[in-house]
C-alpha positions in Angstrom: 160.8 207.3 124.2 163.5 206.0 126.2 163.1 202.1 127.2 162.7 201.7 130.8 165.4 201.1 132.9 166.1 197.8 133.8 167.6 196.3 137.0 169.4 193.2 137.7 170.2 191.9 141.4 173.3 190.5 141.2 173.1 189.1 145.0 170.1 188.7 146.1 169.1 187.2 149.7 172.7 185.7 150.3 172.9 184.9 153.7 176.3 183.0 155.3 178.8 183.6 158.5 183.1 183.0 158.2 184.0 181.8 161.8 187.7 183.0 162.8 190.5 180.5 161.2 187.8 179.2 158.5 187.5 179.5 154.6 184.6 179.4 153.4 184.2 178.9 149.4 181.4 180.8 146.8 181.1 178.2 144.2 179.2 178.6 141.1 179.3 179.9 137.1 180.4 183.1 135.6 178.1 185.9 136.6 176.5 183.9 139.6 177.2 186.7 142.0 180.0 185.8 143.6 182.7 188.5 143.1 180.2 190.9 143.7 179.2 189.1 147.0 182.7 189.0 148.1 183.2 193.0 147.2 179.8 193.8 149.3 181.4 192.1 152.7 184.3 194.3 152.2 182.5 197.6 151.7 183.9 198.0 148.4 180.4 198.4 146.4 178.4 201.9 147.1 176.2 201.7 149.7 173.7 203.7 147.6 173.9 200.2 145.4 172.9 198.0 148.0 169.4 197.4 148.1 169.0 195.8 151.5 170.8 194.2 154.3 173.5 193.7 156.8 177.4 192.9 156.8 178.3 192.1 160.2 181.6 191.8 161.1 183.8 191.3 164.5 187.3 193.4 164.5 189.8 193.1 167.3 189.1 195.5 170.4 191.3 198.2 169.5 189.9 198.6 166.4 186.0 198.3 167.9 186.9 201.0 170.0 188.3 203.1 167.0 185.4 202.4 165.3 182.5 203.0 168.3 184.4 206.3 168.8 183.9 207.5 165.3 181.0 205.7 164.4 178.9 204.1 167.8 175.5 203.9 165.7 177.6 200.9 163.4 178.4 198.9 166.5 176.4 196.6 168.9 179.0 196.2 172.1 177.1 193.7 172.9 178.3 191.5 170.7 181.4 193.3 169.5 180.7 193.2 165.5 179.9 196.5 163.4 177.8 196.8 160.7 180.3 198.0 158.0 177.0 199.7 155.9 176.1 201.7 159.1 180.0 202.7 159.3 180.3 206.4 156.9 183.4 206.3 154.7 185.4 208.7 156.8 185.2 206.0 159.8 186.5 202.8 157.3 189.9 203.5 157.1 190.5 201.7 161.1 188.3 198.9 159.3 190.3 198.5 156.4 193.6 197.0 158.3 191.6 193.8 158.9 189.8 193.7 156.0 191.6 192.5 152.8 191.6 191.3 149.0 193.3 189.1 146.7 192.3 190.1 143.2 192.0 187.0 140.7 194.5 188.9 138.1 198.2 188.8 139.6 199.1 190.8 136.2 196.9 194.1 136.8 197.0 194.5 140.5 200.3 195.3 141.2 201.5 199.1 139.6 203.9 198.7 137.1 205.6 201.5 137.7 206.5 200.9 141.3 209.3 198.4 142.9 208.2 195.4 145.0 208.9 196.7 148.1 207.0 200.1 147.5 204.7 198.4 146.9 205.0 195.9 149.7 205.2 199.3 151.7 202.3 201.7 150.4 199.4 200.3 152.7 202.1 200.8 156.1 202.3 204.7 154.9 198.7 204.7 154.4 198.1 203.1 158.0 200.9 204.8 160.1 203.1 201.8 160.8 206.4 202.0 160.9 208.6 205.0 162.4 211.1 204.4 159.9 211.8 203.3 155.8 214.0 201.3 158.0 211.3 199.5 160.7 209.1 199.3 157.6 211.4 197.3 154.9 211.6 194.8 157.9 207.8 194.3 157.9 208.6 193.9 153.9 210.9 191.6 153.9 209.2 189.2 156.7 205.6 189.3 154.5 207.7 187.8 151.3 209.3 185.3 153.3 205.8 184.3 155.1 204.8 183.8 151.1 208.0 181.9 150.2 209.5 184.5 147.7 213.5 184.2 148.9 215.4 185.5 150.1 213.5 188.6 150.0 216.3 191.1 149.0 216.4 189.5 145.7 212.9 190.5 145.4 212.4 193.8 146.6 213.6 195.9 144.0 212.6 194.1 141.1 209.4 195.6 139.5 206.4 193.1 138.6 207.5 192.2 134.9 210.0 190.9 136.0 208.3 188.2 138.2 206.2 185.2 137.2 202.4 184.7 137.4 202.7 182.9 140.4 205.3 185.1 141.8 203.1 187.9 141.9 200.3 186.2 143.0 202.6 186.0 145.8 203.2 189.2 146.2 199.2 190.4 145.8 198.8 188.1 148.9 201.7 189.8 150.9 200.4 193.0 150.4 197.2 191.5 151.6 199.0 190.2 154.5 200.6 194.3 155.2 198.2 195.2 158.0 197.6 191.9 159.8 193.6 191.1 158.5 191.4 189.3 160.1 189.7 188.4 157.1 190.5 187.7 153.9 189.1 187.7 150.4 190.7 185.5 147.4 188.7 186.1 144.3 189.8 183.3 142.5 193.7 183.5 143.1 194.9 180.9 140.8 192.5 180.6 137.9 195.4 182.7 135.8 197.9 180.8 137.0 199.4 177.4 135.7 198.4 174.2 137.2 202.1 173.2 138.4 202.3 177.0 140.3 198.4 176.5 141.6 199.2 174.3 144.6 202.0 176.3 145.7 199.5 179.6 146.3 196.4 177.3 147.6 199.2 176.1 150.1 200.3 179.3 151.2 196.6 180.9 151.9 196.1 177.4 154.0 199.1 178.0 156.2 197.7 181.2 156.3 194.4 179.7 157.3 196.2 177.4 160.6 198.9 179.5 161.4 197.2 182.9 161.7 193.6 181.9 162.2 193.0 183.9 159.1 188.8 183.4 158.2 188.7 183.5 154.2 186.3 183.6 151.1 187.5 181.8 148.5 185.7 182.4 145.2 186.3 179.7 142.5 184.2 177.9 139.8 186.1 175.2 140.6 184.5 172.8 142.4 187.4 170.4 142.9 189.5 173.3 144.2 186.9 173.9 146.2 187.1 170.6 148.2 190.9 170.8 148.6 190.8 174.4 150.2 187.8 174.9 152.0 185.5 173.6 154.8 182.6 174.8 154.0 181.3 175.4 150.2 178.2 177.4 149.0 176.6 177.5 145.7 176.0 180.4 143.8 173.2 180.5 141.2 171.8 183.7 139.6 172.5 185.4 143.2 171.1 183.1 145.4 172.8 180.4 147.3 171.1 177.1 147.0 173.2 174.7 149.0 175.6 174.8 151.7 177.6 172.3 153.7 180.9 171.1 154.1 183.3 170.0 152.0 182.8 166.2 152.1 178.6 166.4 152.1 178.9 169.0 149.0 181.0 166.7 147.0 180.1 162.8 148.1 176.4 163.9 149.0 174.9 166.8 146.7 170.9 167.6 147.0 170.4 170.2 144.1 170.4 169.4 141.0 172.6 172.2 139.6 175.2 171.0 142.7 175.0 167.5 141.5 175.8 168.5 137.2 178.8 170.5 138.8 180.2 167.7 141.0 179.3 165.6 137.7 181.3 167.8 135.7 184.0 167.4 137.6 187.0 165.4 135.4 187.5 161.5 136.1 190.7 161.0 137.2 190.4 156.9 137.3 191.0 155.9 133.5 188.8 153.2 133.9 186.4 155.8 134.9 186.3 158.0 132.1 184.7 156.2 129.5 181.2 155.6 131.7 178.2 158.1 130.6 177.4 160.5 133.0 173.9 161.5 133.4 174.1 165.8 134.1 170.5 166.6 136.0 170.8 170.0 134.2 170.1 171.5 130.3 170.0 174.8 128.3 172.0 177.5 128.7 171.9 180.0 132.1 168.9 182.3 132.4 169.2 186.0 132.3 169.6 187.7 135.7 167.4 190.4 134.0 164.3 188.6 133.6 164.3 185.8 136.2 161.7 183.1 135.6 158.7 182.4 138.2 159.0 180.1 141.0 162.6 178.8 140.9 164.9 180.4 138.7 166.8 176.8 138.1 163.6 175.4 137.0 164.2 176.3 133.1 167.6 173.9 133.4 166.0 171.9 136.1 165.7 167.8 134.6 164.3 167.0 138.0 161.4 169.4 136.8 160.7 167.4 134.0 160.8 164.1 135.9 158.9 164.7 139.4 155.5 165.9 138.4 154.5 166.3 141.7 156.7 169.6 142.9 156.3 171.1 139.3 153.1 173.5 141.1 155.7 175.0 143.6 158.6 174.8 141.2 156.6 177.2 139.1 155.1 179.3 141.6 157.3 180.0 144.4 161.0 180.3 145.4 162.5 177.6 147.2 163.9 178.3 151.1 166.7 176.9 152.7 166.1 173.6 154.4 168.3 171.4 156.1 168.8 167.9 154.6 171.6 166.9 157.8 173.5 168.6 160.2 174.8 171.3 158.6 173.6 170.5 154.9 171.2 173.0 153.7 169.7 173.3 150.6 167.3 175.1 148.5 164.7 173.1 146.4 161.5 171.9 146.5 162.6 168.4 145.9 163.6 168.5 149.7 160.7 171.1 151.2 
């Protein structure tokens, strides 16, 4: 007999918005659904694997007009937005120009057989940008200058293996910028880099936000890093967003027990405080994403559940919904509902 087929809802009921010039951060443990969320926003996941929901994107007027001609059913002209999962594959090409991603691995995201100039020129060729090779190479040189790989002529004829990890990740960022996108997903872009190089890459992403008004989804497992980079932070646990707020709200005044545990795990920079005993409001190991507990999915690991008998019946029976604890700060926890 065959075993029954099991399903994992990697992302479950996630809802948020990212404004122009804003960096929105998704934080959580490995396997919580951060990367799947980012890929879903870019429609890099087959629509057949999406059970439901919408991804609304506001493109440039030119792209909106082009998509409206190819897929009018996906366009809301009054709001100027496009539902990406109503756009057929043949009409996605104009949108690909405005939706880009920087992958986590700078060693595997670049073609080792191509020179840097060819890697950066390729998106221009695919989208028919630049009438001559000289014009395209000028665009390549400008992109390299933006990510501080100067002089660009020194890097254009190199292969990826001739660059350091930080330089490769800058090339990945330059590649994402070649088509002048409006939205960028940065999937743990510095997690595989040396600490000394991370700040340089983060400064480039910060500059892109400020100078080009680029909307960014920044994915990381490092809450301290999120505070440095992001305007808003959302914490994910087993496919759901459990708390959302500004960077200061989330670090200085966390509400959810899981967020409190993440904040408590941030290394203490003050040597006089390092010997203090920290009480973490968390226990055990992460629950199986296939066999989720009934009620609150964080309940098996929640110390607050053990300490607050009054809320246990609700924690046992129903999934908590987001409630606002202060302006712009929302949490999904029965302690606040």
